[in-house]
N, C-alpha and C positions, 0 to 999 in steps of 0.2 A: 451516585456517580452518573454522569451523563456527558455526551458530546457537547450539549449546550453549555454546561458549566465550564468545560475545558475551553470552549471558544471565548467565554466571558474572561477567563484568565489571560487569554491572548489578545484582549481588548478588541474583539470583533466589532463591537458597536461603535468603536472609534477607528474604523479602518483608515489607513493613510490614503489621502486623496488620490495619489497616483495609481493605487492598486485597484480601485473600484471598477474602472472600465475594463480591466483585464479579466475580471471575474465573469464577464459576458462573452468571452472568447468561445466561438462555436466548438473548437476542438477540445476545449476544457469542459464545457457544459455537457458534452457527451458522457463524461465520467460520472455524472450524477446518477446514471442508471447502470453503472458498473460497480458492483459491490466490493467492498474492501476485503471480504472474506471469500473471495474466489468462487463465487457462484453458489456457495453453501447456504445462502439465504433460502434457496429453493430445495434444499436437501431434506432428508428425513429429520423430523423434529426429535426423534429418539436419539439421534447422533449430535445434532447441533441445537442449542437453545440460546441464541444471541439475545442480548438485552435490548438492542435497538438496531435499526438499519444504519450502517455506516458505509458511505460510498468512497470511491477513489477521488471524487471531487472534494469530499470533506477532508480526506487525507492531504490532497494537494494544497487546500486552503490552510490547514493547520501547520503544515510544514513551512509554507511561505510566511505565516505569521510568526512562527518560532524564529525563522531566519531574520525577519525584520526587527523583531524585538531585541535580538542579540547584536545585529550589525547596523541597522538603519541604512542598509545599502540596497538601492532599488534594483540594480542588476542581479545581485545574488538572490534577492527576494523573488524576482521573476523566474530565475532559473529553478528555484525551489517550487514555485507555483506550477511550472510546466514539466517538472521532472518525471511525472507519471503519465504524460499525455499519450504515450504509445502503449498504454495498458489496454489489451483487448478484453472483450467479454470473458468472464471467468478467470481473468488475471493469471495467477501462477499455475492454474490447471493447464494453460497452454504451454508453460514451460515443462510440465509433466509430459504433455503430448509430444513435445520436442526433445524429451529425454535430458532436459537441462535441470536436473535435480539439485545440483550443488550450488551453482551461482544464481539460478533463476533470473537470468537477464536476457533470455533469448529473444524477447520481444522489443528490447530497447533500441534495436537497430533502426526502428521505424520512426524514432523521435524526430529526427531532422526533417524527414519527408513530410510528416504531419504538420510540423510547425511552419515550414516553408510554403505549405499549400493553404494556410489559413490567411485569407486576405484581410480579415478584420484585425488579426494580430499584427500583421505587417503594418497596417495603418496606425495602430496604437503605438507601436515601436517607433515609427517615423515621427509621430507627434512628439515623442519624448526623446528623440535623437539617440535612440538605443539600437545598436546593430543586432540583427538576428544571431550572428555568430557569438554574441556575448551571452546568449541564454541557451543555445542549442546543446552545448556540451556541459551539462550540469555537474558532471563528475570532476570538472576542474576546480570546483568550489568545495573544498573539504568540509565546510560548515554544512553544506547540503548533503553530500554523500562521501563516504570514506570506507576504506576496507576494514572489515572486522579484524580484531575486536575493538576497533576505535569507535567513538561515538560521534554521530552526526544528527542533523535535524530529522532526516528520514527515519533513522533508527530509533531515536528517543520518541518520536511521534508514534512509531509503530508499537512501541512498548505501551504507551499510554492508551492508544485507541484499542489495542487488543485486550488490554487490561479492563477497559470499559465494556467492550462489546462481547468478549468471548470468555476469558478466564475469570473476569468479574472479581478480581482481587486487588482492585485499586479504588479508593474512594475519593470524594471531592477534596478532602483535606490533603490526601497524598498528591493529587494533581496540582493543587495550589503550591504545595511545598516544592515539588519538582520544578514547575515552571519558574518559581521565584528564585530557585537555587542555581539555575543554569548560568554559565558564564563561558568565556572563551579563553583558552590557553594556547601557548605555543608548545606543540608536542616534541617528542624526541627526533622527529623527522623535519622539524622546523615548519610544520604545517599548523594552520589554525584548526583547533579542534574544540568542540563543545565539551565542557566538563562541569564539575560540581564543586560547591564550597564545603558541603557537609557530608561526612561519612554516613550519618543516619539516613539521609536522602538516597545516597547511592545504594545503601542496603535494601531499601524498598524497591528501587529500580531493578536491582539484580534479582530480587525475589520474584518480581513479576516476569522478568525476562526468562528466568529458569522455568517458571510454570508454562510460559508460552512454548518454550522448547519441548517440554513434555507433551503438550497438546498436539503440537505439529509433528511430533515423531510417534504419535500413537498409531496403533494398527487401524483404528477407526478412521482417523483423518487421512492416513495414507490410502486406505481402501477407497474412500469417497473421492479423493482427488484423482486417483487412477480411474475410477468408474466414470467420472465426468469427462476425463480426458478420452476414454474409450468412446463414450457417446459422441463427443465432438469430432473425433477422428472418423468415426463411422459416417457421420452426417456429411463431412467434407469428402470422404472417399465416394459416397454416393451422390455427390454434387447437390445435396439439399441446401448447402451453404458453402461459400468459398472461404478460404482463410482470410482474405481481405475483408470480407463482410463481418468478421469478428470485430472490426474497427468501425463498423457503420451501424450495426443494429444495437438495440438495447438487450440486456440479458433476458428479460421477460418476453421480448418479441421473439427471440431465438427459440425459447421453450415452446411458445405457441406455434411457431413455424414447424418445429419438429413433430408436434402432436398432430398437426394437420396432414402430415405425410402418410399416415396410416401404415407405416412400415413396422411390421410385427417385431422384428429384432430390436429396432430402435425404441419402440414403445415398451417392450419388455425391460430394457435397460433403464429407461426413464422411470418406469414403475418401481423398479428396485431402488433407484436413486432417491425417489421421493418417499419411500415407505419402509425401507429396510430397518430392522431392529438391531441393536448392539449385539444381542445374543446370536444373531445370524452371521456375524462377521468373524470368520476364523482368523487364526494367526497368519499374517502375510509377511512376505520378505520385504523389509524396508529398504528403499533405495538410498543412495548417499545424499540425503536431504541436507540443505543448507543448515549449518550449525549456527545457532543464535547467541554464541558466547560474546560477552561484553567484558572489557577491562577498562573502565572509565578512568579519567584523570580526576583526582579529588585533591583540592587545595594544592594543585601543581604537580602532584605525583600520580603515576599510573598504578592502578590497583593490580596486584599480582595474583 
């Protein structure tokens, strides 16, 4: 199982011509150094053992390719490509810091500002006669994003990428079957929604989704997310880094900057973050973390 194989199933080697130039957008390229797993690539290897590095750029690309495969719609594809452009370093750790455990959307308010500040993107859109307003609000495209327990490109891509990188319970054949089985239905709210043709494929998706829910609600993951949130808040409070700079720096740059400060408390927390053992993490009170339940449409009917 690998990200490379997944990209091959999405025909990455035969990218649609219109999309190629957008992949060089500066605000998007920043996401290559923002990890999909919320900064935990730098955490204790006793807690996390990812199979490979997956970035928010990778996620943005695969979401856009999923959308294009299903719709062939340029505008919706671009909305999918830029849906995560407001993701700061450490991703949902910042939602933890902002106490947004349930929805984990506290950083999305910066999406419009970031896109409208990107001169290269504006040039590309002008060449294609596409309005910025058409791609800023990605939530208006239910194929890209939709409320749980409905399925959308962002959500199904999250299942596949997390299954590849973290839970490791999805293989190449599973990936192929899932990608090939996807289709679009009209749901009970008369929205376009991504669904499936085969119950056997849905069973695998739900199996992986359930395992992700267990991992993300574990005491270890919650402890580490809270710990990195504490480290980040301390560094902001001490003005070692500003909140806005979470959108400018790369994650590895921030860790290097922190270590250069020689702040005893900060270094102690980083030492713990990088080296703590599972056995040293006691039971913690879990916040109201986002539930990852899915009830997909299969052959036109919602799974109950």
